[in-house]
PDB file of N, CA, C, O and CB in Angstrom:
ATOM      1  N   LEU A   1      -1.480 -10.996  -0.990  1.00  0.00           N
ATOM      2  CA  LEU A   1      -0.639  -9.714  -0.768  1.00  0.00           C
ATOM      3  C   LEU A   1       0.847 -10.095  -1.105  1.00  0.00           C
ATOM      4  O   LEU A   1       1.502 -11.005  -0.598  1.00  0.00           O
ATOM      5  CB  LEU A   1      -0.762  -9.135   0.837  1.00  0.00           C
ATOM      6  N   ASN A   2       1.258  -9.144  -2.130  1.00  0.00           N
ATOM      7  CA  ASN A   2       2.657  -9.434  -2.350  1.00  0.00           C
ATOM      8  C   ASN A   2       3.514  -8.521  -1.676  1.00  0.00           C
ATOM      9  O   ASN A   2       2.965  -7.568  -1.124  1.00  0.00           O
ATOM     10  CB  ASN A   2       2.986  -9.434  -3.728  1.00  0.00           C
ATOM     11  N   PRO A   3       4.812  -8.627  -1.609  1.00  0.00           N
ATOM     12  CA  PRO A   3       5.712  -7.840  -0.765  1.00  0.00           C
ATOM     13  C   PRO A   3       5.717  -6.388  -1.007  1.00  0.00           C
ATOM     14  O   PRO A   3       5.893  -5.597  -0.080  1.00  0.00           O
ATOM     15  CB  PRO A   3       7.046  -8.307  -0.914  1.00  0.00           C
ATOM     16  N   ARG A   4       5.531  -6.015  -2.210  1.00  0.00           N
ATOM     17  CA  ARG A   4       5.413  -4.624  -2.613  1.00  0.00           C
ATOM     18  C   ARG A   4       4.138  -3.907  -2.078  1.00  0.00           C
ATOM     19  O   ARG A   4       4.184  -2.743  -1.679  1.00  0.00           O
ATOM     20  CB  ARG A   4       5.434  -4.557  -4.115  1.00  0.00           C
ATOM     21  N   GLN A   5       3.010  -4.642  -2.087  1.00  0.00           N
ATOM     22  CA  GLN A   5       1.746  -4.279  -1.639  1.00  0.00           C
ATOM     23  C   GLN A   5       1.931  -3.940  -0.068  1.00  0.00           C
ATOM     24  O   GLN A   5       1.610  -2.895   0.500  1.00  0.00           O
ATOM     25  CB  GLN A   5       0.685  -5.461  -1.945  1.00  0.00           C
ATOM     26  N   ALA A   6       2.540  -5.110   0.495  1.00  0.00           N
ATOM     27  CA  ALA A   6       2.637  -5.028   2.074  1.00  0.00           C
ATOM     28  C   ALA A   6       3.644  -3.913   2.471  1.00  0.00           C
ATOM     29  O   ALA A   6       3.502  -3.377   3.570  1.00  0.00           O
ATOM     30  CB  ALA A   6       3.155  -6.488   2.740  1.00  0.00           C
ATOM     31  N   ARG A   7       4.608  -3.549   1.684  1.00  0.00           N
ATOM     32  CA  ARG A   7       5.455  -2.479   1.882  1.00  0.00           C
ATOM     33  C   ARG A   7       4.614  -1.064   1.925  1.00  0.00           C
ATOM     34  O   ARG A   7       4.851  -0.197   2.766  1.00  0.00           O
ATOM     35  CB  ARG A   7       6.529  -2.518   0.748  1.00  0.00           C
ATOM     36  N   VAL A   8       3.735  -0.959   1.046  1.00  0.00           N
ATOM     37  CA  VAL A   8       3.037   0.187   0.709  1.00  0.00           C
ATOM     38  C   VAL A   8       2.109   0.367   2.112  1.00  0.00           C
ATOM     39  O   VAL A   8       2.003   1.437   2.712  1.00  0.00           O
ATOM     40  CB  VAL A   8       2.170  -0.012  -0.788  1.00  0.00           C
ATOM     41  N   VAL A   9       1.508  -0.801   2.482  1.00  0.00           N
ATOM     42  CA  VAL A   9       0.686  -0.742   3.817  1.00  0.00           C
ATOM     43  C   VAL A   9       1.607  -0.401   4.957  1.00  0.00           C
ATOM     44  O   VAL A   9       1.258   0.435   5.790  1.00  0.00           O
ATOM     45  CB  VAL A   9      -0.053  -2.156   4.153  1.00  0.00           C
ATOM     46  N   GLU A  10       2.545  -0.895   5.016  1.00  0.00           N
ATOM     47  CA  GLU A  10       3.593  -0.442   6.223  1.00  0.00           C
ATOM     48  C   GLU A  10       3.794   0.814   6.200  1.00  0.00           C
ATOM     49  O   GLU A  10       3.570   1.488   7.206  1.00  0.00           O
ATOM     50  CB  GLU A  10       4.969  -1.019   6.208  1.00  0.00           C
ATOM     51  N   LEU A  11       4.261   1.373   5.026  1.00  0.00           N
ATOM     52  CA  LEU A  11       4.677   2.882   4.837  1.00  0.00           C
ATOM     53  C   LEU A  11       3.451   3.892   5.135  1.00  0.00           C
ATOM     54  O   LEU A  11       3.599   4.963   5.722  1.00  0.00           O
ATOM     55  CB  LEU A  11       5.204   3.131   3.245  1.00  0.00           C
ATOM     56  N   ARG A  12       2.263   3.419   4.666  1.00  0.00           N
ATOM     57  CA  ARG A  12       1.035   4.393   4.925  1.00  0.00           C
ATOM     58  C   ARG A  12       0.505   4.191   6.219  1.00  0.00           C
ATOM     59  O   ARG A  12       0.350   5.198   6.908  1.00  0.00           O
ATOM     60  CB  ARG A  12      -0.141   4.210   3.928  1.00  0.00           C
ATOM     61  N   PHE A  13       0.172   3.001   6.724  1.00  0.00           N
ATOM     62  CA  PHE A  13      -0.416   2.754   7.970  1.00  0.00           C
ATOM     63  C   PHE A  13       0.453   2.995   9.168  1.00  0.00           C
ATOM     64  O   PHE A  13       0.032   3.612  10.146  1.00  0.00           O
ATOM     65  CB  PHE A  13      -0.872   1.443   7.988  1.00  0.00           C
ATOM     66  N   PHE A  14       1.710   2.490   9.087  1.00  0.00           N
ATOM     67  CA  PHE A  14       2.419   2.539  10.322  1.00  0.00           C
ATOM     68  C   PHE A  14       3.465   3.753  10.309  1.00  0.00           C
ATOM     69  O   PHE A  14       3.924   4.195  11.362  1.00  0.00           O
ATOM     70  CB  PHE A  14       3.130   1.154  10.559  1.00  0.00           C
ATOM     71  N   SER A  15       3.771   4.204   9.204  1.00  0.00           N
ATOM     72  CA  SER A  15       4.749   5.338   9.114  1.00  0.00           C
ATOM     73  C   SER A  15       4.062   6.590   8.716  1.00  0.00           C
ATOM     74  O   SER A  15       4.706   7.634   8.823  1.00  0.00           O
ATOM     75  CB  SER A  15       5.873   5.043   8.111  1.00  0.00           C
ATOM     76  N   GLY A  16       2.885   6.633   8.286  1.00  0.00           N
ATOM     77  CA  GLY A  16       1.822   7.657   7.916  1.00  0.00           C
ATOM     78  C   GLY A  16       2.404   8.549   6.811  1.00  0.00           C
ATOM     79  O   GLY A  16       2.227   9.767   6.765  1.00  0.00           O
ATOM     80  N   LEU A  17       3.081   7.867   5.967  1.00  0.00           N
ATOM     81  CA  LEU A  17       3.634   8.510   4.699  1.00  0.00           C
ATOM     82  C   LEU A  17       2.286   8.837   3.751  1.00  0.00           C
ATOM     83  O   LEU A  17       1.247   8.181   3.817  1.00  0.00           O
ATOM     84  CB  LEU A  17       4.790   7.397   3.881  1.00  0.00           C
ATOM     85  N   SER A  18       2.490   9.902   2.918  1.00  0.00           N
ATOM     86  CA  SER A  18       1.501  10.028   1.873  1.00  0.00           C
ATOM     87  C   SER A  18       1.902   9.217   0.645  1.00  0.00           C
ATOM     88  O   SER A  18       2.983   8.649   0.492  1.00  0.00           O
ATOM     89  CB  SER A  18       1.308  11.490   1.505  1.00  0.00           C
ATOM     90  N   MET A  19       0.861   9.244  -0.220  1.00  0.00           N
ATOM     91  CA  MET A  19       1.099   8.358  -1.510  1.00  0.00           C
ATOM     92  C   MET A  19       2.278   8.934  -2.171  1.00  0.00           C
ATOM     93  O   MET A  19       3.098   8.144  -2.638  1.00  0.00           O
ATOM     94  CB  MET A  19      -0.176   8.337  -2.573  1.00  0.00           C
ATOM     95  N   GLU A  20       2.482  10.208  -2.279  1.00  0.00           N
ATOM     96  CA  GLU A  20       3.566  10.773  -2.852  1.00  0.00           C
ATOM     97  C   GLU A  20       4.941  10.289  -2.384  1.00  0.00           C
ATOM     98  O   GLU A  20       5.860   9.884  -3.096  1.00  0.00           O
ATOM     99  CB  GLU A  20       3.447  12.110  -2.673  1.00  0.00           C
ATOM    100  N   GLU A  21       4.906  10.416  -0.949  1.00  0.00           N
ATOM    101  CA  GLU A  21       6.155   9.981  -0.174  1.00  0.00           C
ATOM    102  C   GLU A  21       6.444   8.610  -0.396  1.00  0.00           C
ATOM    103  O   GLU A  21       7.614   8.260  -0.550  1.00  0.00           O
ATOM    104  CB  GLU A  21       6.032  10.183   1.312  1.00  0.00           C
ATOM    105  N   ILE A  22       5.346   7.650  -0.435  1.00  0.00           N
ATOM    106  CA  ILE A  22       5.654   6.417  -0.470  1.00  0.00           C
ATOM    107  C   ILE A  22       6.268   6.104  -2.005  1.00  0.00           C
ATOM    108  O   ILE A  22       7.143   5.264  -2.218  1.00  0.00           O
ATOM    109  CB  ILE A  22       4.400   5.622  -0.046  1.00  0.00           C
ATOM    110  N   ALA A  23       5.685   6.885  -2.958  1.00  0.00           N
ATOM    111  CA  ALA A  23       6.163   6.663  -4.383  1.00  0.00           C
ATOM    112  C   ALA A  23       7.623   6.956  -4.509  1.00  0.00           C
ATOM    113  O   ALA A  23       8.319   6.277  -5.264  1.00  0.00           O
ATOM    114  CB  ALA A  23       5.385   7.557  -5.394  1.00  0.00           C
ATOM    115  N   GLU A  24       8.141   7.989  -3.766  1.00  0.00           N
ATOM    116  CA  GLU A  24       9.438   8.356  -3.748  1.00  0.00           C
ATOM    117  C   GLU A  24      10.297   7.374  -3.125  1.00  0.00           C
ATOM    118  O   GLU A  24      11.327   7.045  -3.713  1.00  0.00           O
ATOM    119  CB  GLU A  24       9.567   9.558  -3.150  1.00  0.00           C
ATOM    120  N   VAL A  25       9.965   6.804  -1.873  1.00  0.00           N
ATOM    121  CA  VAL A  25      10.673   5.831  -1.146  1.00  0.00           C
ATOM    122  C   VAL A  25      10.778   4.637  -1.936  1.00  0.00           C
ATOM    123  O   VAL A  25      11.850   4.033  -1.960  1.00  0.00           O
ATOM    124  CB  VAL A  25      10.064   5.553   0.127  1.00  0.00           C
ATOM    125  N   LEU A  26       9.676   4.187  -2.656  1.00  0.00           N
ATOM    126  CA  LEU A  26       9.730   2.927  -3.470  1.00  0.00           C
ATOM    127  C   LEU A  26      10.249   2.982  -4.656  1.00  0.00           C
ATOM    128  O   LEU A  26      10.610   1.945  -5.214  1.00  0.00           O
ATOM    129  CB  LEU A  26       8.582   2.391  -3.675  1.00  0.00           C
ATOM    130  N   GLU A  27      10.379   4.248  -5.267  1.00  0.00           N
ATOM    131  CA  GLU A  27      10.791   4.521  -6.630  1.00  0.00           C
ATOM    132  C   GLU A  27       9.779   3.986  -7.635  1.00  0.00           C
ATOM    133  O   GLU A  27      10.153   3.335  -8.611  1.00  0.00           O
ATOM    134  CB  GLU A  27      12.156   3.922  -6.893  1.00  0.00           C
ATOM    135  N   ILE A  28       8.387   4.284  -7.376  1.00  0.00           N
ATOM    136  CA  ILE A  28       7.430   3.852  -8.242  1.00  0.00           C
ATOM    137  C   ILE A  28       6.433   4.954  -8.376  1.00  0.00           C
ATOM    138  O   ILE A  28       6.508   5.871  -7.558  1.00  0.00           O
ATOM    139  CB  ILE A  28       6.837   2.582  -7.796  1.00  0.00           C
ATOM    140  N   SER A  29       5.505   4.990  -9.300  1.00  0.00           N
ATOM    141  CA  SER A  29       4.554   6.059  -9.613  1.00  0.00           C
ATOM    142  C   SER A  29       3.563   6.217  -8.410  1.00  0.00           C
ATOM    143  O   SER A  29       3.277   5.231  -7.730  1.00  0.00           O
ATOM    144  CB  SER A  29       3.770   5.735 -10.971  1.00  0.00           C
ATOM    145  N   SER A  30       3.076   7.367  -8.163  1.00  0.00           N
ATOM    146  CA  SER A  30       2.070   7.568  -7.301  1.00  0.00           C
ATOM    147  C   SER A  30       0.818   6.611  -7.607  1.00  0.00           C
ATOM    148  O   SER A  30       0.182   5.969  -6.771  1.00  0.00           O
ATOM    149  CB  SER A  30       1.731   9.009  -7.354  1.00  0.00           C
ATOM    150  N   ARG A  31       0.601   6.658  -9.018  1.00  0.00           N
ATOM    151  CA  ARG A  31      -0.628   5.766  -9.286  1.00  0.00           C
ATOM    152  C   ARG A  31      -0.471   4.330  -9.058  1.00  0.00           C
ATOM    153  O   ARG A  31      -1.474   3.647  -8.852  1.00  0.00           O
ATOM    154  CB  ARG A  31      -1.068   5.896 -10.672  1.00  0.00           C
ATOM    155  N   THR A  32       0.763   3.783  -9.077  1.00  0.00           N
ATOM    156  CA  THR A  32       1.071   2.470  -8.850  1.00  0.00           C
ATOM    157  C   THR A  32       0.831   2.163  -7.315  1.00  0.00           C
ATOM    158  O   THR A  32       0.344   1.108  -6.910  1.00  0.00           O
ATOM    159  CB  THR A  32       2.508   2.198  -9.312  1.00  0.00           C
ATOM    160  N   VAL A  33       1.279   3.335  -6.423  1.00  0.00           N
ATOM    161  CA  VAL A  33       1.020   3.240  -4.960  1.00  0.00           C
ATOM    162  C   VAL A  33      -0.419   3.084  -4.648  1.00  0.00           C
ATOM    163  O   VAL A  33      -0.869   2.238  -3.874  1.00  0.00           O
ATOM    164  CB  VAL A  33       1.536   4.451  -4.242  1.00  0.00           C
ATOM    165  N   LYS A  34      -1.225   4.108  -5.416  1.00  0.00           N
ATOM    166  CA  LYS A  34      -2.620   3.924  -5.171  1.00  0.00           C
ATOM    167  C   LYS A  34      -3.211   2.643  -5.524  1.00  0.00           C
ATOM    168  O   LYS A  34      -4.156   2.241  -4.845  1.00  0.00           O
ATOM    169  CB  LYS A  34      -3.313   4.884  -5.819  1.00  0.00           C
ATOM    170  N   ARG A  35      -2.833   2.035  -6.379  1.00  0.00           N
ATOM    171  CA  ARG A  35      -3.384   0.705  -6.933  1.00  0.00           C
ATOM    172  C   ARG A  35      -3.028  -0.265  -5.959  1.00  0.00           C
ATOM    173  O   ARG A  35      -3.876  -1.079  -5.591  1.00  0.00           O
ATOM    174  CB  ARG A  35      -2.821   0.276  -8.364  1.00  0.00           C
ATOM    175  N   TYR A  36      -1.860  -0.278  -5.491  1.00  0.00           N
ATOM    176  CA  TYR A  36      -1.286  -1.327  -4.467  1.00  0.00           C
ATOM    177  C   TYR A  36      -2.071  -1.095  -3.140  1.00  0.00           C
ATOM    178  O   TYR A  36      -2.412  -2.046  -2.437  1.00  0.00           O
ATOM    179  CB  TYR A  36       0.414  -1.137  -4.201  1.00  0.00           C
ATOM    180  N   TRP A  37      -2.349   0.214  -2.817  1.00  0.00           N
ATOM    181  CA  TRP A  37      -3.085   0.363  -1.504  1.00  0.00           C
ATOM    182  C   TRP A  37      -4.543  -0.038  -1.647  1.00  0.00           C
ATOM    183  O   TRP A  37      -5.107  -0.537  -0.673  1.00  0.00           O
ATOM    184  CB  TRP A  37      -3.009   1.843  -0.979  1.00  0.00           C
ATOM    185  N   THR A  38      -5.234   0.154  -2.854  1.00  0.00           N
ATOM    186  CA  THR A  38      -6.558  -0.195  -3.118  1.00  0.00           C
ATOM    187  C   THR A  38      -6.584  -1.811  -3.044  1.00  0.00           C
ATOM    188  O   THR A  38      -7.482  -2.345  -2.394  1.00  0.00           O
ATOM    189  CB  THR A  38      -7.034   0.420  -4.550  1.00  0.00           C
ATOM    190  N   LEU A  39      -5.717  -2.508  -3.628  1.00  0.00           N
ATOM    191  CA  LEU A  39      -5.517  -3.913  -3.718  1.00  0.00           C
ATOM    192  C   LEU A  39      -5.312  -4.476  -2.279  1.00  0.00           C
ATOM    193  O   LEU A  39      -6.046  -5.386  -1.895  1.00  0.00           O
ATOM    194  CB  LEU A  39      -4.306  -4.227  -4.649  1.00  0.00           C
ATOM    195  N   ALA A  40      -4.372  -3.986  -1.494  1.00  0.00           N
ATOM    196  CA  ALA A  40      -4.128  -4.242  -0.173  1.00  0.00           C
ATOM    197  C   ALA A  40      -5.411  -4.169   0.793  1.00  0.00           C
ATOM    198  O   ALA A  40      -5.695  -5.063   1.589  1.00  0.00           O
ATOM    199  CB  ALA A  40      -3.094  -3.303   0.237  1.00  0.00           C
ATOM    200  N   ARG A  41      -6.067  -3.115   0.638  1.00  0.00           N
ATOM    201  CA  ARG A  41      -7.173  -2.952   1.470  1.00  0.00           C
ATOM    202  C   ARG A  41      -8.256  -3.890   1.254  1.00  0.00           C
ATOM    203  O   ARG A  41      -8.830  -4.430   2.200  1.00  0.00           O
ATOM    204  CB  ARG A  41      -7.650  -1.688   1.350  1.00  0.00           C
ATOM    205  N   ALA A  42      -8.593  -4.129  -0.116  1.00  0.00           N
ATOM    206  CA  ALA A  42      -9.352  -5.199  -0.566  1.00  0.00           C
ATOM    207  C   ALA A  42      -9.086  -6.632   0.000  1.00  0.00           C
ATOM    208  O   ALA A  42     -10.002  -7.398   0.300  1.00  0.00           O
ATOM    209  CB  ALA A  42      -9.197  -5.213  -1.927  1.00  0.00           C
ATOM    210  N   TRP A  43      -7.694  -6.947   0.128  1.00  0.00           N
ATOM    211  CA  TRP A  43      -7.429  -8.070   0.584  1.00  0.00           C
ATOM    212  C   TRP A  43      -7.442  -8.233   1.993  1.00  0.00           C
ATOM    213  O   TRP A  43      -7.646  -9.351   2.467  1.00  0.00           O
ATOM    214  CB  TRP A  43      -6.392  -8.399   0.116  1.00  0.00           C
ATOM    215  N   LEU A  44      -7.235  -7.175   2.768  1.00  0.00           N
ATOM    216  CA  LEU A  44      -7.298  -7.078   4.203  1.00  0.00           C
ATOM    217  C   LEU A  44      -8.873  -7.140   4.560  1.00  0.00           C
ATOM    218  O   LEU A  44      -9.245  -7.733   5.573  1.00  0.00           O
ATOM    219  CB  LEU A  44      -6.554  -5.684   4.734  1.00  0.00           C
ATOM    220  N   TYR A  45      -9.647  -6.600   3.820  1.00  0.00           N
ATOM    221  CA  TYR A  45     -11.131  -6.661   4.138  1.00  0.00           C
ATOM    222  C   TYR A  45     -11.632  -8.149   4.061  1.00  0.00           C
ATOM    223  O   TYR A  45     -12.380  -8.644   4.904  1.00  0.00           O
ATOM    224  CB  TYR A  45     -11.982  -5.732   3.091  1.00  0.00           C
ATOM    225  N   ALA A  46     -11.140  -8.810   2.963  1.00  0.00           N
ATOM    226  CA  ALA A  46     -11.651 -10.189   2.539  1.00  0.00           C
ATOM    227  C   ALA A  46     -10.939 -11.059   3.770  1.00  0.00           C
ATOM    228  O   ALA A  46     -11.581 -11.968   4.296  1.00  0.00           O
ATOM    229  CB  ALA A  46     -11.123 -10.692   0.803  1.00  0.00           C
ATOM    230  N   GLU A  47      -9.752 -10.782   4.152  1.00  0.00           N
ATOM    231  CA  GLU A  47      -9.184 -11.678   5.165  1.00  0.00           C
ATOM    232  C   GLU A  47      -9.980 -11.521   6.449  1.00  0.00           C
ATOM    233  O   GLU A  47     -10.393 -12.527   7.026  1.00  0.00           O
ATOM    234  CB  GLU A  47      -7.667 -11.378   5.409  1.00  0.00           C
ATOM    235  N   LEU A  48     -10.198 -10.387   6.889  1.00  0.00           N
ATOM    236  CA  LEU A  48     -10.895 -10.068   8.188  1.00  0.00           C
ATOM    237  C   LEU A  48     -12.359 -10.437   8.153  1.00  0.00           C
ATOM    238  O   LEU A  48     -12.983 -10.504   9.212  1.00  0.00           O
ATOM    239  CB  LEU A  48     -10.772  -8.565   8.522  1.00  0.00           C
ATOM    240  N   SER A  49     -12.943 -10.680   6.988  1.00  0.00           N
ATOM    241  CA  SER A  49     -14.277 -11.068   6.789  1.00  0.00           C
ATOM    242  C   SER A  49     -14.562 -12.483   6.847  1.00  0.00           C
ATOM    243  O   SER A  49     -15.730 -12.868   6.784  1.00  0.00           O
ATOM    244  CB  SER A  49     -14.703 -10.603   5.609  1.00  0.00           C
ATOM    245  N   ARG A  50     -13.475 -13.394   6.976  1.00  0.00           N
ATOM    246  CA  ARG A  50     -13.538 -14.842   6.982  1.00  0.00           C
ATOM    247  C   ARG A  50     -14.189 -15.197   8.295  1.00  0.00           C
ATOM    248  O   ARG A  50     -14.381 -16.376   8.590  1.00  0.00           O
ATOM    249  CB  ARG A  50     -12.114 -15.518   6.811  1.00  0.00           C
TER     250      ARG A  50
END
């Protein structure tokens, strides 16, 4: 999990921001936010499955 993906998780999970709001905060596209969110969830699932 890279720092950008971790930040997306932080903003989405703990702050409750929408994908669009996260995109604005991080100054990236909402599509990139969605990709980071998907990758971060997959990483978390893999880590918890160990």
